[in-house]
C-alpha positions as CSV (number, residue, x, y, z in Angstrom):
1,M,-6.0,-15.7,-27.8
2,T,-7.6,-14.1,-31.2
3,L,-9.5,-10.9,-31.7
4,A,-12.7,-12.4,-32.1
5,D,-11.5,-14.5,-29.1
6,L,-10.5,-10.8,-27.0
7,V,-14.1,-9.9,-28.5
8,L,-16.4,-12.5,-27.7
9,W,-14.2,-12.9,-24.1
10,A,-15.1,-9.3,-23.3
11,L,-18.5,-9.7,-24.1
12,A,-19.2,-12.9,-22.3
13,T,-17.9,-11.3,-19.0
14,Y,-20.1,-8.5,-19.3
15,G,-22.8,-10.7,-20.4
16,L,-22.0,-12.6,-17.0
17,T,-21.8,-9.4,-15.3
18,F,-24.9,-7.6,-16.3
19,G,-27.0,-11.3,-15.2
20,I,-25.5,-11.1,-11.6
21,K,-25.7,-7.4,-11.0
22,D,-28.7,-5.9,-13.1
23,A,-31.2,-9.0,-14.4
24,K,-34.5,-9.7,-13.5
25,I,-33.7,-13.1,-14.1
26,T,-31.1,-12.8,-10.9
27,L,-33.4,-10.3,-8.7
28,R,-34.5,-12.9,-5.6
29,P,-31.0,-14.4,-5.2
30,R,-29.5,-11.3,-5.5
31,N,-31.8,-9.3,-3.2
32,F,-31.7,-12.3,-0.9
33,L,-27.8,-12.2,-1.2
34,K,-27.6,-8.5,-0.8
35,K,-28.4,-9.3,3.4
36,M,-25.2,-10.1,3.3
37,E,-22.6,-6.5,3.0
38,F,-20.2,-7.9,0.8
39,F,-22.5,-9.2,-1.5
40,E,-24.7,-5.6,-1.4
41,K,-21.2,-3.8,-1.8
42,L,-20.1,-6.8,-4.9
43,F,-23.6,-5.9,-6.7
44,S,-23.2,-2.6,-6.7
45,C,-19.6,-2.3,-8.3
46,T,-19.8,-3.4,-12.0
47,F,-15.6,-3.2,-11.7
48,C,-15.7,-5.7,-8.4
49,T,-18.7,-7.9,-9.9
50,G,-16.8,-8.0,-13.5
51,F,-13.7,-9.0,-11.4
52,W,-15.4,-12.1,-10.3
53,A,-17.4,-13.1,-13.9
54,A,-14.1,-12.4,-15.8
55,L,-12.6,-15.3,-13.6
56,A,-15.4,-17.4,-14.0
57,I,-15.2,-16.9,-17.6
58,S,-11.2,-17.2,-17.6
59,I,-11.6,-20.4,-16.2
60,L,-14.3,-22.1,-17.8
61,W,-12.2,-21.2,-20.7
62,A,-9.8,-22.4,-19.5
63,F,-11.9,-26.0,-19.3
64,W,-13.1,-26.0,-22.7
65,N,-9.4,-25.9,-24.1
66,G,-8.5,-29.1,-22.1
67,N,-6.4,-26.7,-19.1
68,L,-7.5,-29.0,-16.6
69,L,-4.4,-28.3,-14.3
70,P,-3.1,-24.8,-15.2
71,T,0.2,-24.1,-13.8
72,P,1.8,-21.3,-11.9
73,M,1.9,-18.7,-14.5
74,E,-1.3,-19.7,-16.5
75,A,-2.7,-19.2,-12.7
76,A,-1.3,-15.9,-13.0
77,G,-2.5,-15.1,-16.5
78,L,-6.1,-16.0,-14.7
79,L,-5.5,-12.8,-12.6
80,V,-4.1,-10.6,-15.2
81,K,-7.8,-11.8,-17.3
82,A,-9.9,-10.6,-14.2
83,L,-8.8,-7.5,-14.1
84,A,-8.7,-6.6,-17.8
85,G,-12.6,-8.5,-17.6
86,A,-13.6,-5.9,-14.7
87,S,-11.9,-3.0,-16.8
88,S,-14.0,-4.7,-19.7
89,A,-17.1,-5.0,-17.9
90,Y,-17.0,-1.8,-16.2
91,I,-16.1,0.1,-19.6
92,I,-19.5,-1.4,-21.3
93,D,-21.2,-0.7,-19.1
94,L,-20.5,2.8,-18.9
95,V,-20.7,3.0,-22.7
96,V,-24.9,0.7,-22.4
97,Q,-25.6,3.9,-19.7
98,L,-24.9,6.5,-22.2
99,L,-27.1,4.8,-24.9
100,E,-29.4,4.0,-22.6
101,L,-29.6,8.4,-21.4
102,A,-30.0,8.8,-24.9
103,V,-32.5,6.8,-25.6
104,D,-34.5,7.9,-23.2
105,R,-33.9,11.7,-23.7
106,G,-34.8,11.0,-27.4
107,G,-31.3,11.8,-28.9
108,D,-32.4,14.9,-28.6
109,E,-30.4,16.7,-25.3
110,L,-27.7,14.6,-25.9
111,Y,-25.5,17.7,-27.3
112,E,-26.8,21.7,-26.5
113,E,-25.4,24.7,-28.2
114,D,-23.7,27.3,-26.2
115,D,-25.3,30.5,-28.2
116,E,-22.2,32.5,-27.7
117,D,-19.6,30.0,-28.9
118,E,-22.1,28.0,-31.3
119,E,-19.4,25.3,-29.5
120,V,-21.5,22.4,-29.4
121,T,-21.1,20.3,-25.8
122,A,-21.2,16.7,-24.9
123,L,-23.6,16.2,-22.2
124,G,-23.1,13.1,-19.4
125,P,-24.4,11.1,-16.9
126,A,-22.5,14.2,-14.4
127,D,-24.2,17.2,-16.3
128,E,-28.3,15.2,-15.6
129,D,-28.1,17.8,-12.7
130,S,-27.3,21.3,-14.7
């Protein structure tokens, strides 16, 4: 897998994760499925949804490349790709949330100066309440 393939795969994984978990177009089926506890928990976790999205993308990627029946080693690789995809979806989602927070705050409140030490402290999602 080239670097371009890896980036495309990670973005496809995040795109599918976002589509399943947060997109307006999937709101009705998502709300219907959330009546079951398994799906309610799944859709509340980017890492969890990202795992299944990455597994689906990896299987589709293998089929696209003509690999219809994977060997046991290739099947194990699908599991590794699913875990890596879950991580990439989670990281990309965190970055997107931070960017949305910065845009919502107008970018002005992303950094605050400490008057005593003249240090700049970055604010993150955990610092919203303070």
